[in-house]
Backbone as a ProteinNet text record, in pm:
[ID]
protein_1_A
[PRIMARY]
MSSKPSSDTPRPLRTFWQPRYWPIWLGLAGMRLLAICPYRMQLAVGRGLGRLAGLVLRRRQHIAKVNLSLCFPELDARGRNALLRRHFESLGMTLVEHGLGWWASAETVERLVEVRGAEHLQEAMAGGRGVVLVAGHFASLEITGRAFSALFPSVAALYRSSRNPFVDEILKRLRHKSVPLLIPKQNMRGMVRALRQGMPVWYAPDQSYRGEMSALLPFCGEPAMTNTALSDIVRLGKAAVVPLVPRRLPDGRGYVLEIFPALDAFPGESAEADARRVSSLIEAQIRATPEQYYWIHRRFKDRPPPLPDPYR
[TERTIARY]
-689.6	-701.9	-819.3	-795.6	-899.9	-1011.2	-1134.8	-1250.1	-1296.4	-1225	-1268	-1186.4	-1253.4	-1178	-1107	-1011.6	-936.8	-1029.3	-1024.4	-1107.8	-1024.4	-892.9	-803.8	-847.8	-848.4	-876.6	-756.6	-778.8	-665.3	-583.7	-454	-363.5	-326.6	-340.5	-305.5	-162.3	-143.6	-9.7	86.4	32.7	121.7	193.7	147.3	215.1	346.8	367	492.5	591.3	628.2	712	860.3	893	1029.8	1122.3	1250.3	1344.4	1353.2	1331.3	1342	1235	1127.9	1021.2	1037.7	1136.8	1150.7	1173.2	1255	1267.7	1134.1	1046.4	915.2	831.7	839.8	768.1	816.2	947.4	1000.4	949.3	945.1	891.7	745.8	667.8	525.8	510	592.6	584.9	615.3	717.2	749.6	637.1	574.9	461.8	345.4	322.4	209.8	233.9	356.3	387.7	378.1	425.9	423.6	280.7	190.2	51.3	-21.4	29.9	-36.4	28.6	133.4	199.7	121.5	146.5	82.8	112.8	15.9	24.1	146.9	174.5	289.3	420.7	425	544.7	561.1	449.8	456	515.8	469.6	521.4	669.8	710.5	852.3	938.5	894.1	966.9	967.9	853.9	846.7	945.7	957.3	1054.6	1196.5	1226.5	1359.4	1385.5	1286.6	1301.5	1321.6	1250.7	1265.1	1403.2	1457.7	1593.2	1694	1673.7	1761.6	1748.9	1625.2	1603.9	1672.3	1671.2	1737.5	1886.9	1946.6	2089.1	2119.5	2027.8	2052.1	2009.6	1893.4	1838.7	1895.6	2019.2	2089.5	2026.2	1979.7	1919.2	1791.5	1706.9	1583.1	1612.4	1716.9	1754.1	1797.2	1871.1	1915.5	1795	1698.1	1578.9	1504	1483.9	1412	1488.7	1620	1701.6	1690.8	1693.8	1679.7	1541.8	1437.1	1301.2	1287.4	1341.2	1329.7	1407.2	1521	1598.5	1525.6	1451.9	1377.4	1250.2	1184	1052.7	1060.5	1172.5	1187.4	1317.7	1331	1455.6	1476.2	1369	1381.5	1449.8	1459.8	1525.8	1676	1752.7	1896.6	1926.2	2052.5	2090.2	2050.3	2066.2	2030.6	1880.7	1800.4	1655.6	1610.4	1671	1631.9	1674.6	1791.4	1834.8	1743.1	1696.8	1603.1	1471.7	1424.2	1300.6	1319.9	1436.5	1465.4	1461.8	1518.3	1517.4	1374.1	1293.2	1153.6	1075.4	1111.3	1042.2	1066.1	1190.5	1217.7	1157.5	1151.8	1080.5	932.6	875.8	736.3	716.5	811.6	802.4	804.3	888.2	890.8	759.4	699.6	568.9	462.1	478.1	382.9	385	502.8	511.9	433.6	446.7	369.3	220.2	182	39.6	-17.2	67.7	21.1	-23.6	53.9	13.2	-115.6	-130.2	-255.6	-373.1	-350.4	-457.4	-503.4	-411.8	-445.6	-506.3	-445	-480.9	-555.9	-558.7	-626	-775.7	-835.8	-980.3	-1053.8	-1181.8	-1263.3	-1269.7	-1269.8	-1275.5	-1146.7	-1032.6	-905.5	-899.3	-943.9	-944.3	-1035.3	-1151.4	-1245.5	-1186	-1108.9	-1048.3	-934.9	-860	-741.3	-769.8	-874.3	-895.3	-1023.1	-1010.4	-1126.3	-1147.6	-1265.3	-1300.9	-1379.2	-1326	-1391.1	-1443.6	-1560.5	-1615.1	-1688.9	-1734.9	-1807.9	-1931.3	-1987	-2107	-2078.2	-1954	-1920.6	-1930.2	-1884.3	-1892.7	-2037.1	-2110.9	-2251.9	-2328.9	-2300.3	-2366.8	-2327.7	-2199.1	-2153.3	-2212.8	-2240	-2294.1	-2445.9	-2510.3	-2655.9	-2706.5	-2811.3	-2867.9	-2793.1	-2703.6	-2632.3	-2514.7	-2462.8	-2351.7	-2220	-2132.8	-2000.3	-1911.2	-1806	-1715.1	-1571.1	-1486.1	-1343	-1284.7	-1229.5	-1165.5	-1019.4	-986.8	-851.6	-763.3	-656.3	-564.5	-421.9	-331.1	-189.6	-132.4	-6.2	61.7	116.3	29.7	64.2	70.5	139.7	142.6	3.5	-15	-135.8	-258.9	-241.9	-358.8	-423.6	-342	-398.9	-486.1	-436.1	-512.2	-633.3	-618.2	-733.7	-835.1	-787	-880.4	-974.5	-925.6	-1014.5	-1129.1	-1098.8	-1203.4	-1299.4	-1245.4	-1330	-1430	-1383.7	-1471.6	-1581.1	-1559.4	-1665.6	-1783.8	-1755.5	-1861	-1913.7	-1824.8	-1861.1	-1809.4	-1883.6	-1832.9	-1820.3	-1894.6	-1886.5	-1791.4	-1665.3	-1563.7	-1464.4	-1406.7	-1305.5	-1178.3	-1068.5	-941.7	-856.7	-778.6	-679.6	-555.9	-491	-369.3	-270.8	-143.7	-35.9	20.9	31.4	82.2	229.3	268.9	409.3	475.8	604.5	678	697.3	696	709.2	569.7	540.1	404.3	359.4	450.8	415.5	377.3	459.5	427.2	294.8	273.3	149	28.2	40.1	-70.5	-96.3	9.9	-5	-74.7	-29.1	-86.8	-233.1	-267	-408.2	-495.2	-444.9	-520.7	-537.1	-430.1	-435.4	-537.7	-532.1	-620.1	-764.4	-787.8	-926.2	-990.7	-910.8	-967.8	-1047.2	-1008.5	-1076.5	-1136.5	-1095.7	-1143.6	-1190	-1320.4	-1367.5	-1334	-1319	-1291.9	-1160.8	-1060.6	-933.1	-929.5	-896.8	-894.9	-751.1	-696.9	-559.6	-545.3	-430.2	-408.4	-431.2	-400.3	-414.9	-558.9	-648.3	-784.6	-877.9	-868	-952	-1099.1	-1122.9	-1261.8	-1328.5	-1252.9	-1307.1	-1337.1	-1252.6	-1276	-1399.8	-1414.8	-1532.5	-1659.6	-1654.2	-1772.9	-1811.4	-1712.2	-1741.3	-1804.9	-1755.4	-1813.1	-1957.5	-1984.3	-2121.8	-2217.5	-2160.1	-2242	-2261.9	-2212.3	-2233.6	-2133.8	-2017.2	-1918.5	-1819.7	-1768.4	-1650.6	-1525.2	-1431.4	-1308.7	-1188.5	-1098.2	-973.5	-881.2	-821.8	-737	-627.5	-501.6	-387.9	-310.2	-327	-263.9	-132.2	-63.8	49.1	185.8	193.3	323	358.8	487.4	532.2	462	419.6	346.3	378.6	419	451.6	379.2	246.8	164.9	98.6	-2.8	-73.1	-137.5	-194.5	-260.1	-165.5	-69.1	26.6	71.8	127.4	177.9	285.1	375.1	479.6	422.8	396.8	331.8	410.5	396.3	471	415.2	506.6	471.4	565	509.2	589.3	689.9	647.4	729.8	831.2	836.9	935.5	863.5	906.8	839.7	841.8	725.5	713.5	612.8	640.6	543.8	422.7	304	183.3	70.1	-0.8	-116.2	-232	-288.8	-401.8	-530	-534	-648.7	-772	-757.7	-869.9	-990.7	-968.8	-1080.3	-1166.9	-1102.8	-1178.8	-1247.4	-1179.5	-1240	-1367.4	-1359.9	-1476	-1587.8	-1551.6	-1653.6	-1722.5	-1643.9	-1701	-1779.4	-1729.9	-1796.1	-1909.3	-1929.6	-2034.2	-2022	-1900.5	-1867.2	-1831.9	-1835.9	-1784.6	-1641.9	-1568.4	-1431.6	-1425.6	-1387.5	-1381.7	-1239.3	-1166.7	-1032.4	-1038.4	-939.1	-926	-779.6	-746	-606.2	-601.4	-513.2	-491.1	-377.4	-384.9	-277.6	-252.4	-127.1	-88.2	-69.7	-138.1	-129.2	-2.6	51.9	173.9	148.1	256.4	253.1	165.7	153.4	78.9	-69.9	-126.8	-269.3	-360.3	-306.4	-390.9	-386.4	-499.9	-504.3	-632.7	-623.5	-741.5	-747.4	-865.2	-890.2	-985.6	-933.4	-1010.5	-1070.2	-1203	-1274.1	-1322.8	-1289.9	-1320.3	-1443.3	-1503.1	-1617.7	-1579.6	-1675.7	-1652.5	-1606.9	-1520.8	-1470.1	-1579	-1594.2	-1690	-1633	-1723.3	-1686.7	-1570.1	-1582.9	-1480.9	-1548.8	-1503.4	-1388.5	-1406.3	-1290.3	-1291.6	-1262.1	-1191.3	-1171.1	-1070.8	-979.9	-883.8	-834.5	-786.8	-734.1	-609.5	-528.9	-407.7	-442.1	-541.5	-582.9	-638.5	-713.7	-766.4	-653.1	-551.5	-438.9	-361.6	-346.1	-281.1	-360.6	-491.3	-577.6	-561.9	-562.2	-547	-408	-304.2	-168.9	-157.4	-223.9	-219.1	-281.8	-391.2	-455	-361.8	-296.7	-205.4	-85.1	-34.3	79.7	45.6	-76.9	-116.4	-113.5	-154.2	-150.4	-7.5	77.8	218.5	281.1	252.2	309.1	267.1	148.2	99.7	176.2	204.6	277.7	378.8	485.4	576.1	643.1	667.8	736.5	649	517.6	427	398.3	457.5	442.9	548.4	519.9	613.2	718.6	825.8	932.4	1025.1	1009.3	1098.1	1057.4	947.9	911.5	986.3	1024	1094.1	992.1	945	839.2	885.1	1015.2	1064.1	1143.9	1112.2	1178.6	1108.2	1174.4	1117.3	1078.6	1145.5	1116.1	1186.2	1124.4	1184.8	1306.4	1397.4	1510.4	1458.1	1530.1	1665.1	1666	1551.1	1548.4	1632.7	1717.4	1803.5	1728.3	1788.1	1741.1	1804.8	1725.7	1787.6	1837.3	1802.8	1838.4	1972.2	2032.8	2161	2271.8
2274.4	2217.9	2284.7	2334.8	2402.3	2308.6	2360.7	2279.3	2308.1	2394.4	2431.8	2359.8	2299.9	2245.2	2355.5	2313.7	2411	2486.9	2618.8	2701.1	2813.9	2790	2892.5	2935.5	3066.8	3118.3	3090.4	3033.9	3003.9	3129.7	3115	3226.2	3222.4	3333	3332.4	3286.3	3196.5	3144.2	3251.8	3356.6	3461.7	3535.6	3521.2	3588.7	3520.1	3398.6	3327.7	3354.9	3481.5	3521.4	3528.5	3518.7	3537.9	3428.7	3462.2	3366.3	3231.9	3230.8	3102.3	3002.6	3053.1	2964.2	2926.1	2983.2	2955.7	2807.7	2733.6	2589.6	2515.1	2557	2492.4	2525.7	2651.8	2689.1	2606.5	2584.6	2503	2359.5	2307.3	2173.5	2163.6	2265.6	2267.8	2272.3	2353.6	2362.1	2227.4	2159.1	2026.9	1927.4	1930.1	1840.6	1869.6	1998.2	2035.1	1985.8	2000.8	1951.8	1799.9	1734.9	1588.2	1535.8	1612	1566.6	1555.1	1619.4	1609.4	1504	1438.9	1332.8	1202.1	1105	974.2	915.1	843.9	795	707.3	613.4	524.5	602.9	707.6	791.9	863.3	908.3	972.8	879.6	754	658.1	630.7	622.2	597.5	712.8	836.2	952	947.8	911.8	902.8	801.9	686.7	587	641.9	713.1	772.7	876.7	960.7	1061.1	993.8	883.6	813	752.6	695.9	640.5	751.7	868.9	982.6	1027.3	1032.3	1072.5	976.2	847.7	750.3	773.1	832.4	862.6	994.3	1090.2	1224.9	1238.4	1184.3	1200	1090.2	1106.9	1002.2	975.6	1080.4	1059.8	978.7	1012.1	935.7	792.4	776.3	641.4	560.1	623.9	555.6	513.9	605.2	573.7	455.8	459	349.5	218.5	224	102.3	42.3	126.2	77.4	14.7	82.5	29.5	-107.5	-120.9	-248.3	-358.4	-325.7	-427.9	-474.2	-382.7	-419.5	-497.4	-459.2	-517.2	-640.7	-659.3	-775.2	-849.5	-900.1	-970.3	-1097.1	-1148.1	-1270.5	-1246.5	-1120.6	-1089.4	-1074.8	-1121.8	-1098.2	-957.6	-918.4	-782.2	-753.3	-851.5	-830.6	-806.8	-885	-869.1	-735.5	-690.4	-561.3	-446.8	-458	-352	-342.7	-457.8	-456.2	-390.9	-422.8	-361.7	-212	-172.4	-30	43.6	-16	46.9	61	-43.8	-35.5	67.7	81	178.8	320.6	354.1	489.7	512.4	409.7	423.4	452.4	387.8	412.8	555.5	606.3	744.7	841.8	814.2	899.6	897.3	779	770.2	841	841.8	913.4	1062.7	1117.8	1259	1285.6	1197.5	1209.2	1201.9	1114	1096.8	1217.8	1292.5	1419.4	1513.3	1517.2	1598.7	1549.9	1418.7	1362.7	1398.3	1388	1420.2	1564.1	1652.8	1794.2	1828.5	1778.5	1828.4	1729.9	1602.7	1507	1534.7	1508.5	1525.3	1415.6	1439.9	1337.9	1210.7	1224.7	1107.6	1025.4	1094	1023.2	948.5	1013.4	948.5	826.2	839	726.3	609.5	641.8	536.1	466	540.1	483.7	413.3	453.9	406.3	324.5	206.2	122.6	122.8	158.1	154.7	26.7	-55.8	-181.9	-176.1	-234.8	-244.5	-121.5	-35.5	84.6	48.9	-68.5	-108.5	-124.6	-156.2	-170.2	-35.1	68.7	201.7	250.1	226	265.9	198.7	71.4	-0.3	56.7	89.8	144.7	282.7	359.6	495	497.6	383.1	378.5	441.6	520.4	587	711.7	760.6	884.5	867.8	746.4	721.1	766.4	825.7	862.1	740.1	753.2	641.3	692.1	622.5	647.7	557.6	617.4	543.4	523.1	405.9	378.2	338.6	412.5	386.4	402.3	326.7	346.9	448.9	482.8	578.5	504.8	488.3	420.5	520.5	481.4	561.8	566.7	657.2	666.8	716.4	770.2	820.8	938.6	1025.4	1145.9	1112.9	1028.3	998.6	911	812.3	729.1	808.5	909.7	995.2	1070.5	1107.8	1172.7	1080.6	951.5	856.3	833.4	831.7	812.8	926.9	1050.7	1166	1172.8	1110.6	1106.5	1022.4	922.6	837.4	890.3	950.5	999.2	1141.8	1239.7	1377.2	1444.4	1397.7	1459.1	1378	1418.7	1343.8	1442.5	1404.5	1486.2	1404.1	1472.1	1402.7	1484.3	1415.3	1481.6	1512.2	1624.8	1657.9	1725.2	1711.8	1777.2	1888.5	2008.5	2123.4	2104.3	2156	2157.9	2282	2269.4	2384.5	2491.5	2451.4	2547.4	2596.7	2726.1	2774.3	2756.3	2763.9	2744.1	2598.4	2506.1	2363.8	2332.9	2393.4	2369.9	2416	2531.4	2582.8	2492.7	2442.3	2352.8	2223.4	2165	2038.2	2053.7	2164.8	2185.4	2200.4	2271.3	2284.7	2148.8	2069.9	1936.9	1849.5	1848.7	1760	1804.7	1934	1979.4	1926	1875.2	1811.1	1686.6	1620.4	1497.3	1505.1	1602.8	1612.6	1755.6	1779.2	1915.9	1973.3	1887.2	1935.6	1877	1963.1	1922.1	1964	1869.6	1893.1	1880.5	1982.9	1970.7	1846.9	1783.1	1655	1662.1	1777.5	1790.2	1816.2	1841.7	1883.9	1763.3	1686	1569	1607	1722.2	1765.8	1789.7	1848.5	1869.6	1738.2	1638.8	1507.6	1442.6	1449.5	1390.9	1460.8	1591.9	1664.6	1622.8	1607.4	1563.1	1423.7	1335.6	1201.4	1207.2	1289.2	1299.7	1361.1	1432.2	1485.2	1384.5	1262.6	1155.7	1151.5	1215.4	1219.7	1104	1052.1	965.2	1051.2	1008.2	1084	992.7	1032.8	957.7	977.6	866.5	872.6	767.7	810.5	719	718.7	615.3	613.6	538	521.8	429.8	496.3	622.8	685.6	685.4	703.8	706.8	819	788.2	887.7	864.5	971.3	958.5	1066.1	1066.7	1157.9	1086.3	1151.6	1094	960.6	950.8	826.9	750.1	684.1	605.8	486.8	387.9	268.1	207.2	134.4	63	-71.4	-83.8	-202	-251	-377.9	-429.4	-377.7	-344.2	-309.2	-388.4	-479.2	-571.6	-646	-677.6	-755.2	-676.2	-544.3	-459.9	-358.5	-339.2	-243	-101.7	-35.9	99.3	177.9	305.1	391.1	408.8	378.1	365.2	448.5	516.3	597	505.8	527.7	446.6	528.8	646.9	736.6	691.9	600.2	565.4	516.2	438.6	383.8	495.7	596.6	707.7	790.1	809.8	885.2	816.9	686.1	610.4	613.9	601.9	602.4	738.6	846.3	980	1018.1	975.5	1009.2	915.5	809.9	709.5	658.1	619.8	590.8	444.4	404.7	274.3	292.5	182.2	184.1	98.7	162	93.7	105	-6.3	0.1	17.5	83.1	92.6	106.4	65.9	71.5	98.3	190.6	211.6	122.5	79.1	-0.2	47.1	62.2	87.5	-47.7	-68.6	-195.8	-201.7	-320.8	-331.2	-302	-274.3	-258.3	-142.2	-38.2	79.8	57.8	-37.4	-70	12.5	113.2	200.7	165.9	184.6	177.2	108.6	54.4	0.8	63.7	111.1	154.4	52.4	-26.8	-136	-89.2	-98	-63.9	-194.1	-215.4	-340.6	-325.4	-436.1	-428	-360.7	-297.9	-233.7	-336.6	-295.2	-384.7	-414.7	-540.4	-579.9	-551.3	-524.8	-509.5	-412.6	-295.8	-190.9	-64.2	-7.4	-42.7	-176.4	-236.1	-363.9	-349.5	-447.8	-452.5	-349.2	-303.3	-201.2	-124.7	-2.1	80.6	17.1	-46.1	-109.8	-228.6	-307	-420.1	-370.8	-259.6	-203.2	-155.7	-90.5	-42	-158.1	-266.7	-386.3	-440.1	-439.2	-491.3	-409.9	-278.1	-190.9	-206.8	-214.3	-233.2	-363.1	-468.4	-596.3	-585.4	-508	-487.8	-414.2	-309.7	-232.5	-317.4	-397.1	-483.6	-583.1	-636.8	-731.9	-665.9	-538.5	-467.8	-433.8	-405.2	-380.6	-503	-620.4	-743	-765.7	-716.7	-736	-649.6	-525	-432.9	-353.6	-417	-350.1	-225.4	-221.1	-104.4	19.9	4.3	118.6	180.7	126.9	187	295.9	396.3	508	470.9	406.5	364.5	478.7	594.8	707.5	778.3	735.7	788.4	711.7	781.6	716.7	649.9	535.4	465.4	420.4	399.9	343.1	444.2	571.2	674.2	688.1	758.5	797	677.7	566	451.5	468.9	421.2	440.7	350	389.8	303.6	170.6	63.1	54.7	34	50.4	31.3	139	103.6	202.6	279.4	391.5	465.6	400.4	329.2	255.6	343.9	473.9	560.2	633.4	617.3	682.6	613.2
842.1	706.1	634.8	516.3	439.6	403	398.3	361	220.4	148.1	14	-91.3	-191.4	-303.1	-378.6	-460.7	-539.1	-633.7	-627.3	-715.9	-776	-791	-843.1	-982.3	-1004.2	-1137.4	-1226.8	-1346.6	-1434.7	-1463	-1454.9	-1482.7	-1629.5	-1702.9	-1845.1	-1866.9	-1962.8	-1986.9	-2036.1	-2096.5	-2148.1	-2035.2	-1911.6	-1800.8	-1765.1	-1817.6	-1791.3	-1905.9	-1921.7	-2034.4	-1996.8	-1868.7	-1823.8	-1880	-1901.1	-1962	-1890.6	-1757.7	-1687.2	-1731.2	-1796.9	-1844.6	-1991.7	-2060.4	-2203.2	-2234.3	-2157.4	-2187.5	-2180.7	-2089.7	-2080	-2203	-2248.5	-2369.9	-2489.2	-2498.9	-2608.6	-2598.8	-2476.4	-2458	-2496.9	-2460.4	-2498.7	-2650.4	-2715.1	-2861.3	-2924.6	-2870.9	-2923.2	-2901.6	-2783.4	-2755.3	-2848.5	-2875.8	-2962.5	-3105.3	-3154.7	-3289	-3295.2	-3191.5	-3188.4	-3185.2	-3121.9	-3107.5	-3240.7	-3346.2	-3476.5	-3565.4	-3514.7	-3590.9	-3578.1	-3666.2	-3650.9	-3513.7	-3459.6	-3322.3	-3299.1	-3388.1	-3369.6	-3373.1	-3452.8	-3454.9	-3320.4	-3264.1	-3134.2	-3029.1	-3027.5	-2930.1	-2952.9	-3078.9	-3108.6	-3056.8	-3080	-3028.2	-2875.5	-2815.2	-2669.7	-2613.3	-2678.5	-2631.9	-2638.4	-2747	-2759.3	-2651.7	-2624.9	-2518.8	-2384	-2362.3	-2235.6	-2218.5	-2326.6	-2317.4	-2287.1	-2350.7	-2323.4	-2177.8	-2127.8	-1988.9	-1892.4	-1925.7	-1840.7	-1830.3	-1934.3	-1932.4	-1860.9	-1874.4	-1822.2	-1676.3	-1642.7	-1507.6	-1418.6	-1377.5	-1304.5	-1167.7	-1101.2	-968.9	-980.8	-1079.2	-1097.1	-1140.3	-1220.2	-1259.7	-1137.8	-1047.2	-925.1	-839.6	-824.6	-744.9	-804.9	-935.7	-1001.4	-988.4	-1001.5	-991.6	-851.5	-748.1	-610.8	-591.1	-637.8	-622.7	-688.8	-808	-879.5	-808.3	-750.7	-679.6	-554.3	-488.4	-368.4	-401.2	-509.3	-540.3	-629.5	-697.7	-786.4	-755.3	-632.5	-597.1	-678.7	-739.4	-818	-952.5	-994.6	-1121.3	-1101	-1196.1	-1190.6	-1243.2	-1238.1	-1278.1	-1421.6	-1508.7	-1649.5	-1664.3	-1592.4	-1600.8	-1546.7	-1436.5	-1378.9	-1469.8	-1532.2	-1624.1	-1745.5	-1794.1	-1906.5	-1866	-1744.6	-1695.1	-1674	-1624	-1604.6	-1737.9	-1842.1	-1974.4	-2026.3	-2012	-2056.8	-1975.5	-1848	-1764	-1813	-1844.5	-1892.6	-2031.3	-2112.3	-2239.2	-2213.4	-2113.1	-2077.8	-2029	-1950.5	-1903.9	-2020.8	-2120.8	-2238.5	-2313.3	-2324.8	-2390.5	-2307.8	-2175.1	-2089.4	-2119.5	-2146.9	-2184.1	-2312	-2408.9	-2532.3	-2502.2	-2412.6	-2379.2	-2306.3	-2237.4	-2180.9	-2293.2	-2401.4	-2514.8	-2577.8	-2589.3	-2641.7	-2550.4	-2419.3	-2326.6	-2337	-2373.3	-2382.8	-2518.3	-2627.3	-2760.2	-2849	-2815.7	-2904	-2909.6	-3025.1	-3039.5	-2964.1	-2938.4	-2871.1	-2954.1	-3085.3	-3173.2	-3162	-3152.7	-3138	-3005.8	-2899.8	-2768	-2769.5	-2829	-2834.9	-2913.2	-3018	-3099.6	-3025.9	-2945.8	-2882.3	-2750.3	-2679	-2542.1	-2531.8	-2475.6	-2444.4	-2293.2	-2249.8	-2107.8	-2081.9	-1992.9	-1958.1	-1814.9	-1793.5	-1658.5	-1610.8	-1704.5	-1662.6	-1580.9	-1605.5	-1531.2	-1382.1	-1346.4	-1204.2	-1132.9	-1198.9	-1138.9	-1135.5	-1242	-1242.8	-1129.4	-1105	-996.6	-860.7	-843.1	-716.1	-689.1	-796.4	-780.7	-769.5	-778.6	-773.4	-644.2	-657.5	-540.7	-499.5	-584.5	-553.7	-459.4	-448.9	-357.5	-419.6	-338.1	-384.3	-396.6	-475.2	-500.5	-497.3	-422.8	-428.8	-536.5	-640	-748.8	-711.5	-661.1	-614	-731.5	-751	-862	-813.4	-869.9	-845	-940.4	-919.2	-1007.4	-1129	-1226.3	-1350.5	-1465	-1571.2	-1693.1	-1756	-1847.8	-1932	-1857.2	-1737.1	-1664.7	-1735.9	-1797.7	-1857.9	-1978.7	-2069.3	-2189.4	-2157.8	-2068	-2032.4	-1950.7	-1876.7	-1803.6	-1895.6	-2014.3	-2112.2	-2150.8	-2173.1	-2209.9	-2093.5	-1971.9	-1853.7	-1840.4	-1858.6	-1839.3	-1944.3	-2060.9	-2160.9	-2112.4	-2029.3	-1974.5	-1842	-1761.7	-1628.9	-1615.4	-1668	-1672.6	-1536.3	-1435.5	-1303.3	-1217	-1213.3	-1141	-1080.5	-966.6	-900.6	-885.5	-855.6	-833.7	-738.6	-657.7	-574.8	-658.5	-628.8	-701.6	-607.5	-642.7	-567.8	-653.7	-597	-672	-705.2	-820	-858.5	-800.2	-768.7	-717.3	-823.7	-949.9	-1059.2	-1097.2	-1081.8	-1107.3	-1251.4	-1346.9	-1487.8	-1511.5	-1461.4	-1473.8	-1404.5	-1288.7	-1214.9	-1296.3	-1359.7	-1440.4	-1560.5	-1622.6	-1737.1	-1694.6	-1583.8	-1538.5	-1499.9	-1437.3	-1400.7	-1524.9	-1624.8	-1749.7	-1817.7	-1817.5	-1876.8	-1804.5	-1672.6	-1596.3	-1598.4	-1617.3	-1630.5	-1758.2	-1850.9	-1969.4	-1932	-1823.2	-1783.2	-1644.1	-1564	-1426.1	-1400.1	-1389.8	-1369.8	-1232.8	-1130.6	-995.1	-945.8	-924.7	-867.5	-721	-633.5	-490	-441.5	-375.3	-324.1	-236.1	-245.9	-179.2	-28.6	32.6	176.9	220	125.3	157.2	165.4	273.4	289.6	308.6	368.4	386.1	250.8	158	24.7	-44.9	-23.9	-83.2	-24.3	108.8	173.7	127.1	112.8	67	-74.6	-163.2	-299.5	-299.3	-214.2	-204.9	-156.3	-58.7	-6.9	-108.5	-206.3	-315	-427.4	-406.2	-503.1	-616.5	-598.7	-706.1	-692.6	-804.8	-798.8	-787.2	-702.6	-677.2	-698.1	-789.3	-811.3	-692.7	-644.8	-526.3	-539.5	-529.3	-541.8	-410.3	-326.4	-194.2	-189	-301.8	-308	-300.2	-260.5	-240.8	-92.7	-64.5	74.2	149.8	271.7	350.3	497.3	566.4	707.8	785.8	776	852	968.3	1022.1	1137.5	1102.2	983	940.3	849	907.7	830.1	912.9	844.1	909.5	821.8	885.2	811.9	768.2	638	583.4	461.6	427.8	312.2	180.4	90.9	-46.6	-136.2	-213.9	-293.2	-205.1	-83.7	6.9	86.3	68.1	135.7	224.4	351.4	439.6	381.3	383.9	329.2	411.6	432.6	500.9	409.6	464.3	382.9	441.1	353.8	392.7	431.7	550.6	597.3	608.8	544.9	561.4	484.8	390.2	303.2	382.4	487	564.6	621.6	681.1	738.5	630.5	518	408.3	360.1	340.8	293.1	395.5	521.5	626.2	635.2	634.8	645.5	519.6	403.9	278.9	241.3	322.7	296.6	152.4	118.7	-20.8	-40.9	-166.7	-209.1	-259.2	-269.8	-321.1	-447.3	-558.2	-687.6	-742	-754	-811.7	-963.7	-1018.5	-1163.9	-1198.9	-1320.6	-1364	-1513.9	-1556.4	-1700	-1748.7	-1873.4	-1932.5	-2074.9	-2107.3	-2245.6	-2313.2	-2421.8	-2491.8	-2576.4	-2599.7	-2679.7	-2827.1	-2897.8	-3044.2	-3089.9	-3006.2	-3046.7	-3066.6	-2992.5	-3010.1	-2921.3	-2853.4	-2773.6	-2626.1	-2559.1	-2413.9	-2367.5	-2246.9	-2179	-2040.4	-2003.6	-1866.1	-1805.1	-1710.5	-1651.4	-1519.2	-1507	-1384.4	-1321.5	-1195.1	-1127.3	-1037.8	-993.9	-902.7	-771.1	-708.1	-578.7	-475.6	-385.7	-282.2	-179.9	-147.3	-44.7	94.3	188.8	330.8	350	290.7	304.5	353.2	467	548.8	621.5	655	723.3	870.5	923.6	1068	1118.2	1032.4	1074.9	953.2	980	870.9	810.4	893.1	841	751.5	792.6	709	576.1	578.5	454.1	363.3	423.1	343.6	282.2	358.1	302.5	183.7	196.6	90.4	-36.8	-22.9	-139.3	-200.5	-115.7	-167.3	-246.5	-198.1	-269.5	-407.3	-417.4	-547.3	-643.2	-592.9	-677.4	-718	-623.7	-655.3	-766	-763.4	-867.5	-1004.6	-1012.6	-1139.3	-1179.4	-1081.1	-1111.4	-1176.4	-1123.6	-1177.8	-1323.2	-1358.4	-1495.5	-1595.8	-1559	-1648.1	-1564.7	-1518.7	-1424.2	-1479.8	-1609.1	-1665.5	-1664.4	-1650.6	-1656.3	-1519.9	-1415.2	-1282.8	-1265.8	-1181.5	-1162.8	-1058.1	-1102.4	-1012.1	-974.4	-1033.1	-1001.5	-872.6	-808.2	-676.9	-567.7	-461.7	-350.1	-257	-299.6	-225.5	-87.7	-67.1	57.8	140.9	126.2	205.7	341.9	434.3	565	651.4	632.8	718.6	852.8	960.7	1093.1	1112.9	1202.8	1237.5	1295.8	1276.9	1219.2	1067.8	1001.4	856.4	788.5	695.1	630.5	523.2	483.2	366.2	243.8	161.5	51.4	-61.1	-59.7	-170.7	-148.6	-32.3	-7.2	-82.7
[MASK]
++++++++++++++++++++++++++++++++++++++++++++++++++++++++++++++++++++++++++++++++++++++++++++++++++++++++++++++++++++++++++++++++++++++++++++++++++++++++++++++++++++++++++++++++++++++++++++++++++++++++++++++++++++++++++++++++++++++++++++++++++++++++++++++++++++++++++++++++++++++++++++++++++++++++++++++++++++++++

């Protein structure tokens, strides 16, 4: 496992001139034009794009529908379909927010995003201590991340490379707007080193994971393969754990990035108990704004027999 954080030299975008990248260029042009439109218009277009995506991306729609049926058994079919529709509208607005995160001015970001609980992070970082910023895969991370970096400019985040090199280059450029240090997801040594240097590091452990440090634990009441590495990371990095969650406010009123107090007695008695604790925190935030969670991920894949693959 590499011990070096990502230090790739940015590749000029003009090198992606081949025809296979032209649809991405058209999408970028559309995002750039949309970014100068009034904010409420941007969200309206985003909702429309999301509804279209829900019709076109049938596989992702199937994954989201399965996830919602497993995690919200109390909802009837009509309720789940309504939530599914709102979810894809949220995904469309997330695409718009990527453009805002890249091109919006600092003044626009300050006007749209309210950061609450910054004092909790300042207290956790006292004395030069590193902090793991535990977050789930929620919408609005890119735009709220811009507001976060204005308050805490020295921050790192784990990221997963895209298979498409052009998309990967775009995402890295976008995320460097709010995160100066990007650490490849597999590079735990780089994350521990950043923590020991007193940096806050964004970390989202809520996707399916079947590596050495994993366990079958409940997620929204359903067994799911869960990453249990956080306990060791915190112990090795001598770090605190601070949960945070972004929320898109209704009616085009902007965003809130909520930072919570550091978790007491973490790590606890076992890595599995710690992972359950973190999952419970993320689940509570999901219940507050369920449409803003990324249900298009296969959260319940790779489960051991006799548990079935719910996505087949």
